[in-house]
C-alpha beads as a LAMMPS data file, in Angstrom:
LAMMPS data file: protein, C-alpha beads

99 atoms
98 bonds

1 atom types
1 bond types

-500.0 500.0 xlo xhi
-500.0 500.0 ylo yhi
-500.0 500.0 zlo zhi

Masses

1 110.0

Atoms # bond

1 1 1 0.000 0.000 0.000
2 1 1 1.163 3.492 -0.721
3 1 1 1.680 5.844 2.159
4 1 1 -1.158 7.906 3.571
5 1 1 0.678 11.004 2.444
6 1 1 0.834 9.783 -1.156
7 1 1 -2.817 8.763 -1.103
8 1 1 -3.838 12.207 0.168
9 1 1 -1.699 13.794 -2.539
10 1 1 -3.360 11.637 -5.209
11 1 1 -6.805 12.652 -3.946
12 1 1 -5.862 16.319 -4.144
13 1 1 -4.463 15.981 -7.663
14 1 1 -7.477 14.072 -8.988
15 1 1 -9.943 16.366 -7.248
16 1 1 -8.133 19.438 -8.534
17 1 1 -8.207 18.126 -12.100
18 1 1 -11.933 17.440 -11.985
19 1 1 -12.534 20.812 -10.324
20 1 1 -10.480 22.623 -12.987
21 1 1 -12.383 20.883 -15.795
22 1 1 -15.706 21.788 -14.222
23 1 1 -14.651 25.356 -13.508
24 1 1 -13.659 25.869 -17.154
25 1 1 -17.228 25.082 -18.183
26 1 1 -18.602 27.923 -16.021
27 1 1 -17.932 30.415 -18.823
28 1 1 -19.878 28.354 -21.339
29 1 1 -23.022 27.375 -19.463
30 1 1 -26.368 29.113 -19.223
31 1 1 -27.815 30.324 -15.921
32 1 1 -29.904 27.181 -15.437
33 1 1 -26.895 24.931 -16.023
34 1 1 -24.758 27.093 -13.772
35 1 1 -26.685 25.810 -10.751
36 1 1 -25.945 22.188 -11.705
37 1 1 -22.310 23.027 -12.284
38 1 1 -21.999 24.824 -8.947
39 1 1 -23.517 21.794 -7.204
40 1 1 -20.928 19.599 -8.910
41 1 1 -18.109 21.934 -7.856
42 1 1 -19.321 21.790 -4.249
43 1 1 -19.608 18.011 -4.458
44 1 1 -16.015 17.762 -5.684
45 1 1 -14.717 19.865 -2.801
46 1 1 -16.752 17.920 -0.236
47 1 1 -15.534 14.627 -1.691
48 1 1 -11.917 15.753 -1.430
49 1 1 -12.323 16.863 2.196
50 1 1 -14.219 13.762 3.303
51 1 1 -11.918 11.320 1.531
52 1 1 -8.776 12.926 2.925
53 1 1 -10.304 12.709 6.402
54 1 1 -11.042 9.007 5.895
55 1 1 -7.463 8.297 4.826
56 1 1 -6.154 9.288 8.232
57 1 1 -8.661 7.275 10.259
58 1 1 -8.685 3.609 9.206
59 1 1 -10.816 1.019 10.954
60 1 1 -9.066 -1.566 13.117
61 1 1 -5.650 0.052 13.382
62 1 1 -4.265 -2.947 15.269
63 1 1 -5.309 -5.523 12.683
64 1 1 -3.354 -5.295 9.392
65 1 1 -6.001 -7.264 7.495
66 1 1 -8.728 -4.820 8.503
67 1 1 -6.547 -1.852 7.581
68 1 1 -5.751 -3.346 4.187
69 1 1 -9.431 -4.066 3.542
70 1 1 -10.326 -0.532 4.669
71 1 1 -7.950 1.093 2.183
72 1 1 -8.992 -1.282 -0.600
73 1 1 -12.619 -0.327 0.024
74 1 1 -11.677 3.370 0.174
75 1 1 -9.919 3.158 -3.204
76 1 1 -12.920 1.375 -4.733
77 1 1 -15.263 4.074 -3.438
78 1 1 -12.890 6.730 -4.767
79 1 1 -12.985 5.194 -8.230
80 1 1 -16.761 5.024 -8.229
81 1 1 -17.146 8.631 -7.064
82 1 1 -14.588 9.927 -9.565
83 1 1 -16.428 8.151 -12.383
84 1 1 -19.727 9.549 -11.164
85 1 1 -18.383 13.109 -11.039
86 1 1 -16.905 12.838 -14.536
87 1 1 -20.201 11.413 -15.827
88 1 1 -22.066 14.395 -14.372
89 1 1 -19.517 16.752 -15.905
90 1 1 -19.910 15.017 -19.250
91 1 1 -23.707 15.427 -19.106
92 1 1 -23.338 19.156 -18.502
93 1 1 -20.834 19.450 -21.351
94 1 1 -23.171 17.570 -23.705
95 1 1 -25.967 20.030 -22.924
96 1 1 -23.645 22.854 -23.963
97 1 1 -22.786 21.151 -27.259
98 1 1 -26.463 20.717 -28.145
99 1 1 -27.029 24.464 -28.032

Bonds

1 1 1 2
2 1 2 3
3 1 3 4
4 1 4 5
5 1 5 6
6 1 6 7
7 1 7 8
8 1 8 9
9 1 9 10
10 1 10 11
11 1 11 12
12 1 12 13
13 1 13 14
14 1 14 15
15 1 15 16
16 1 16 17
17 1 17 18
18 1 18 19
19 1 19 20
20 1 20 21
21 1 21 22
22 1 22 23
23 1 23 24
24 1 24 25
25 1 25 26
26 1 26 27
27 1 27 28
28 1 28 29
29 1 29 30
30 1 30 31
31 1 31 32
32 1 32 33
33 1 33 34
34 1 34 35
35 1 35 36
36 1 36 37
37 1 37 38
38 1 38 39
39 1 39 40
40 1 40 41
41 1 41 42
42 1 42 43
43 1 43 44
44 1 44 45
45 1 45 46
46 1 46 47
47 1 47 48
48 1 48 49
49 1 49 50
50 1 50 51
51 1 51 52
52 1 52 53
53 1 53 54
54 1 54 55
55 1 55 56
56 1 56 57
57 1 57 58
58 1 58 59
59 1 59 60
60 1 60 61
61 1 61 62
62 1 62 63
63 1 63 64
64 1 64 65
65 1 65 66
66 1 66 67
67 1 67 68
68 1 68 69
69 1 69 70
70 1 70 71
71 1 71 72
72 1 72 73
73 1 73 74
74 1 74 75
75 1 75 76
76 1 76 77
77 1 77 78
78 1 78 79
79 1 79 80
80 1 80 81
81 1 81 82
82 1 82 83
83 1 83 84
84 1 84 85
85 1 85 86
86 1 86 87
87 1 87 88
88 1 88 89
89 1 89 90
90 1 90 91
91 1 91 92
92 1 92 93
93 1 93 94
94 1 94 95
95 1 95 96
96 1 96 97
97 1 97 98
98 1 98 99
């Protein structure tokens, strides 16, 4: 397993990339889409904060198997949430292209 520090760094990099992509779209969206985009931006920031908090507080610190399972589960959840955020960003971008 990578270190907690590296995992936190990875979360910040990925979150920042998604945030930057979403923020770029702010100049292109209409007022009604701006609300959806702002919700996504808030969701990205909340995800980053919550995930970084979870990295530092694993379940069962004394049992290596539980810790390993905890971080495996955390990485799986991260992948799912990242995919979900990019899917939402893609939907907003597709609405822009249709106009």
